[in-house]
N, C-alpha and C positions, 0 to 999 in steps of 0.2 A: 427867847428864841434859841433856837438850836444852831449850833455852828455847822456850817457846811463842811462836809468831809472832802478832803482832797484826794483824788485818785491819781495815781501816777501811771503814766503810760510806759514807763520803763520796767523791764523785766527784772525781777529780783536776781540778785547774784546767786549763782549756784553755790551750794554749801560744799566746801572742800573738806575732805577728811583731814583730820589732823595727822601728823606724822606717825603717831602711834596706831592709828586705824589701819594704815597701809600694811604695816607689819602684822596686823591681826589677820588680814586676808591671807598673807603668806603662811602664817601659823596654822590657819584652818586647812590650807592645802597640804601642808606638811603632816598635819594630824590625819587627814583622810588618806594620804599616801602611806603613812605608817600603819594605819588600820588595814589597808589593802594588802600590804606586805605581810602583816601578821596573819591575816586570813589565809593567804597563800602558804605561809609557813605552816600553819595549823593543818591545812589540807595535805601538804607534803608529809607531815608527821603522822597524820591519821590515815593516809592512803593504804599502808600495809594492813592495818587493822580492818579497814573497810574491805579491802580485797579478801582477807581471810574470812570475814563474815559473809561476803558474797559467795565465796567458794564453798563454804559450809552449807549455806542455804541452797546453792545449786546442786551440791552433792546429795543433799537430803532429797531434793526434788527428783533428781535422777534415780536415786535408790527407791524412792516411793513409786516412780513410774515403772521401774524395772520389776518391782515386786507385784505391782498391779498387772503388768503384762504377763508375768509368770502365772499368776492366779487365773487370769483370763484364758491363757493357753491351756492350763490344766483343766479348767472347766470345759473348754471346747473339746479337749481330748476325751474327757470322761463322757461327754455327750455323744461323741463320734463312736466311742467304744460300746456304748449302750445300744447302738443301732448301726452295725457295719453293713455296707452295701444294701441298705434298706431293709435288713433283716433284724428285727429286735432281738435282744439277747435272750429273752424268755423263749422265743420261738426256736432259737439255735439250741438251747438247752433241751427243749422237748424233742427236737430232731435227733440230738445226740442220745437221748434216752431210748427213743424208738430204734435207732440204729444199733445201739448196744443190745437191745432185746432181739433184733433180727439176727445179729451176728451170733448171739448166744444160742438161740433156738433153731436157726436155719443154716447159717454159714458154717458154724463149727461142726455140726453133725455131717453135713455134706462134705466138708473138707476132710473130716476124719474118714468117711467112707472112701472118698477119692484117694486119700493118702494110702489106704490099705490096698486099693486096686490099681494104683499108679504103676507105671513102668511095665514090667513083663506081665503082670496080672491083667492089666488093661488090654494089652496086645492079645493075650490069650482069650479074654472075653470077646474082643472084636472078631477074632478068628472063629470062635464058636458061633457068633451071630451070623457071620458071613456064610458059614457052612450051613446053618439052619435055613437062611434065606435061599441059598442055591438049591438045597434039597427040596424045599417047599416050591420053588419056582419050577423045578423039574416036573412036578405034578400039577402045575398051574394054580398054585395057592400063593396069593400075595397078601401080606398083612402089613398095613401101613404103619402100625405101631412099631413093628420090628425095624422098618426103614427109619423111622424117627429116632428110635433108640440107637441104631447104628450110627446115624448122623451125629447124635449127641456125643456118643463115646469117641467117635473119630475127631470131633471138634476138641474134646477134652485132651485127647492124646496129642493133637497138633499144637494146642495152645499151652500145654503145661510148661514148656520151656520159656514162655513169655511172662510168667508170673514174677513179681518183684522179689518175692521171698519163697522159700521152700514151702510146699503145700502143708507139711506138718507144722510149720510155724503159725499157720492160721488157727490151729486148734489151741495154741498156747499163748498167742499174742495178747497184749494188754488191750482191753476194750473199754476200760473205765477212764482212761486218762483224758480223753476229749471232754467227756461230761464233767469230770472233776475240775478241769481247767476252766470251763465256761462258768461253772458255779462259783469258783473262787474269784473269777473276774467280775461276776455280778456282785459278790460281797464287797470286793474292793471298790467298785464304782459307787455302790450305795454308801460305803463309809467315807468316800472322798467328796460327796456332795454336801 
């Protein structure tokens, strides 16, 4: 037969740590505290190096952003120069070429003629036209072309003082600069893209 087992209703006594175990708890706390102090000391020691690394990284990021902004601004400027006020650069060059031809073949000859008859010669021509008109009017002959020519010469005589430069300067003034400038600008824009 088997022997009956005796069960006790009494709770077992708690296990008490030995005297050495209590100092182990204190040692663990001291070790954790020393580790925390070491980590803080390492953080303090490495803070300047980390700050320098952070500054270098942020300076590079700022420099990169600045360079990107300059490049974007340059591209926007080139795009704007290629079409100012809604007028493409090629159209402006064509207008400059046509204007140069008009000045070369119309304005210069007229300015040369006007420069030779300006001043006293123009007054003399106007006096002759006025005399011819009055003599023709005395016999009841009216020629509208003479009236128009007189009005034109009178307008020239009255407006000659309002010109920004002397009339002879129109015959020798540079007419190629605007066209050359626009062509150089076009080359610069094309090389900048």
